[in-house]
C-alpha positions as CSV (number, residue, x, y, z in Angstrom):
1,M,24.6,37.1,-9.4
2,D,25.1,35.1,-12.6
3,V,22.4,35.8,-15.2
4,R,22.1,32.0,-15.6
5,A,20.7,31.9,-12.1
6,Y,17.8,34.1,-13.1
7,T,17.1,32.2,-16.3
8,S,17.3,28.9,-14.3
9,L,14.8,30.3,-11.9
10,F,12.6,31.2,-14.8
11,Y,12.9,27.6,-16.1
12,M,11.9,26.2,-12.7
13,L,8.8,28.3,-12.7
14,L,8.0,27.3,-16.3
15,T,8.4,23.5,-15.6
16,L,5.0,23.3,-14.0
17,A,3.3,24.3,-17.2
18,T,5.5,22.3,-19.5
19,G,5.3,19.3,-17.2
20,I,1.5,19.3,-17.4
21,V,1.6,19.6,-21.2
22,Y,4.2,16.7,-21.5
23,F,2.4,14.4,-19.1
24,T,-1.0,15.0,-20.8
25,F,0.6,14.4,-24.2
26,V,2.2,11.1,-23.3
27,V,-0.7,9.7,-21.3
28,A,-3.2,10.6,-24.1
29,G,-0.8,9.3,-26.8
30,L,-0.1,6.0,-25.2
31,S,-3.8,5.5,-24.4
32,L,-4.8,6.2,-28.1
33,T,-2.0,4.1,-29.4
34,A,-3.1,1.1,-27.2
35,G,-6.7,1.6,-28.4
36,L,-5.8,1.8,-32.1
37,A,-3.2,-1.0,-32.0
38,I,-5.7,-3.5,-33.5
39,L,-6.4,-1.2,-36.4
40,V,-4.3,-0.4,-39.4
41,I,-4.3,3.3,-38.5
42,G,-2.6,2.3,-35.2
43,I,0.8,2.0,-36.9
44,P,1.0,5.5,-38.5
45,F,-0.5,7.0,-35.3
46,F,2.2,5.4,-33.2
47,L,4.9,6.7,-35.6
48,A,3.4,10.2,-35.5
49,F,3.1,10.1,-31.7
50,I,6.8,9.1,-31.2
51,G,7.8,11.7,-33.8
52,M,6.0,14.4,-31.9
53,A,7.5,13.2,-28.6
54,R,11.0,13.6,-30.1
55,V,10.1,17.1,-31.4
56,L,9.0,18.0,-27.8
57,A,12.2,16.5,-26.5
58,L,14.2,18.5,-29.0
59,G,12.4,21.7,-28.0
60,E,13.0,20.9,-24.3
61,G,16.7,20.5,-25.0
62,R,16.9,23.9,-26.7
63,L,15.0,25.5,-23.8
64,L,17.4,23.9,-21.3
65,E,20.4,25.0,-23.3
66,A,19.1,28.6,-23.4
67,T,18.3,28.9,-19.7
68,T,21.1,26.9,-18.1
69,G,23.9,27.2,-20.7
70,E,24.4,23.4,-20.6
71,R,25.2,22.2,-24.1
72,M,22.6,19.8,-25.4
73,P,23.3,17.6,-28.5
74,R,21.5,18.5,-31.7
75,R,19.0,16.6,-33.7
76,P,20.0,12.9,-34.1
77,V,21.5,11.7,-37.3
78,H,19.0,10.7,-40.0
79,P,18.5,6.9,-39.9
80,G,18.9,6.5,-43.6
81,P,16.5,5.5,-46.5
82,S,12.8,5.2,-45.8
83,A,11.7,1.8,-44.7
84,S,8.2,0.3,-44.4
85,W,5.9,1.3,-41.6
86,L,6.3,-2.0,-39.8
87,T,10.1,-1.8,-40.0
88,R,10.1,1.8,-38.7
89,M,7.7,0.9,-35.9
90,A,9.9,-2.1,-34.9
91,D,13.0,0.1,-34.9
92,M,11.3,2.6,-32.7
93,L,10.1,-0.1,-30.3
94,K,13.7,-1.4,-30.0
95,D,15.2,2.1,-29.7
96,V,16.0,2.8,-26.0
97,R,15.7,6.5,-26.6
98,T,12.0,6.1,-27.5
99,W,11.3,4.9,-24.0
100,T,13.7,7.2,-22.2
101,T,12.2,10.1,-24.0
102,L,8.7,9.1,-22.9
103,L,9.9,8.5,-19.4
104,Y,11.5,12.0,-19.3
105,L,8.2,13.6,-20.5
106,L,6.3,11.8,-17.8
107,L,8.8,12.7,-15.1
108,M,8.5,16.4,-15.9
109,L,5.1,16.7,-14.1
110,P,6.3,15.6,-10.6
111,L,9.7,17.3,-11.1
112,G,7.9,20.5,-12.4
113,I,5.7,20.5,-9.2
114,I,8.8,20.3,-7.0
115,Y,10.8,22.9,-9.0
116,F,7.9,25.3,-9.1
117,T,7.2,24.9,-5.3
118,I,10.9,25.6,-4.5
119,A,11.1,28.6,-6.7
120,A,7.8,30.1,-5.8
121,A,8.3,29.6,-2.1
122,G,11.8,31.2,-2.2
123,L,10.5,34.2,-4.1
124,V,7.4,34.7,-2.0
125,F,9.0,34.5,1.4
126,G,12.2,36.4,0.2
127,L,10.3,39.3,-1.3
128,R,7.9,39.5,1.7
129,L,10.8,39.9,4.1
130,A,12.8,42.1,1.7
131,F,9.9,44.6,1.6
132,A,9.4,44.7,5.4
133,P,10.7,48.3,5.7
134,L,8.2,49.5,3.1
135,V,5.4,47.7,5.0
136,L,6.5,49.4,8.2
137,L,6.5,52.8,6.6
138,G,3.1,52.1,5.0
139,R,1.6,51.1,8.4
140,D,3.0,54.1,10.2
141,L,1.8,56.4,7.5
142,G,-1.7,54.9,7.7
143,L,-1.6,53.5,4.2
144,L,-2.4,50.0,5.4
145,P,-6.0,49.8,6.6
146,L,-5.3,46.9,9.0
147,D,-4.6,46.2,12.6
148,P,-1.4,48.2,13.3
149,A,0.4,45.1,14.6
150,M,-0.5,43.0,11.6
151,I,0.0,43.1,7.8
152,Q,-2.0,41.2,5.2
153,I,-0.6,39.7,2.1
154,D,-2.5,37.4,-0.2
155,G,-5.3,37.0,2.4
156,L,-2.9,35.9,5.1
157,F,-2.0,37.8,8.2
158,F,1.5,38.2,9.6
159,D,3.1,40.0,12.5
160,A,4.4,43.3,11.2
161,P,7.9,44.6,12.3
162,Q,7.5,46.8,15.3
163,S,10.6,48.9,14.6
164,M,12.7,49.9,11.7
165,V,15.6,47.9,13.1
166,A,13.4,44.8,13.0
167,A,12.2,45.7,9.5
168,L,15.8,46.1,8.3
169,L,16.8,42.7,9.8
170,C,13.8,41.2,8.0
171,M,15.0,42.8,4.8
172,I,18.4,41.4,5.2
173,L,17.0,37.9,5.8
174,G,14.8,38.3,2.7
175,V,17.7,39.2,0.5
176,V,19.6,36.2,1.8
177,I,16.6,33.9,1.0
178,L,16.4,35.4,-2.5
179,A,20.1,34.9,-3.0
180,L,19.9,31.3,-1.8
181,T,16.9,30.7,-4.0
182,L,18.9,31.9,-7.1
183,M,21.9,29.7,-6.1
184,A,19.6,26.7,-5.6
185,A,17.9,27.4,-9.0
186,R,21.3,27.4,-10.7
187,G,22.3,24.1,-9.2
188,I,18.9,22.4,-9.7
189,A,18.8,23.5,-13.4
190,R,22.3,22.1,-14.0
191,A,21.4,18.8,-12.4
192,H,18.2,18.6,-14.4
193,A,20.1,19.4,-17.6
194,R,22.4,16.4,-17.0
195,L,19.3,14.2,-16.4
196,A,17.8,15.5,-19.6
197,K,21.0,14.7,-21.5
198,A,21.0,11.2,-20.1
199,L,17.4,10.4,-21.0
200,L,16.9,12.4,-24.3
201,V,20.2,11.6,-26.0
202,T,21.0,8.4,-27.7
203,P,23.4,6.4,-25.6
């Protein structure tokens, strides 16, 4: 299996945490910006907020490039000589990338929940089935202090394989699920990288 599949799976598991951070940052930043808009400090705060959002977007691009192999464009070209705060704020408000960057950071929370759920479910069910022969051996050797017909994992009870043949079939199914999870992770990460490139890169 391609190493990128494993790194893509890692990225999917990580997106839940990064999505929470990004979403919280944008919501808090926009709320404070709106509240400070009537004050002089509102302008430099807005510029700092957008600047930090672009730094987060740059870091996200580097993370995507490292985990998926999808080439992400580098830091945008410097806009030129420094202008007044009002001019810079107006330019940022008119810049489409400002709003697409914030949209991407907001989308990362729902997408992160979906990605994490897919990756975690595939890993949990795949590994549980893949280790079925070990569970059967542990039950037969008396190492599992449970009903001989049941096994317990994470507080949940499941029917245990009643023969080694059934356990081996469960193991094969678990390996297939794990392989499909890795393939899905590779495809999802590539598609997400294209979405990131469309929203985080200047058109």
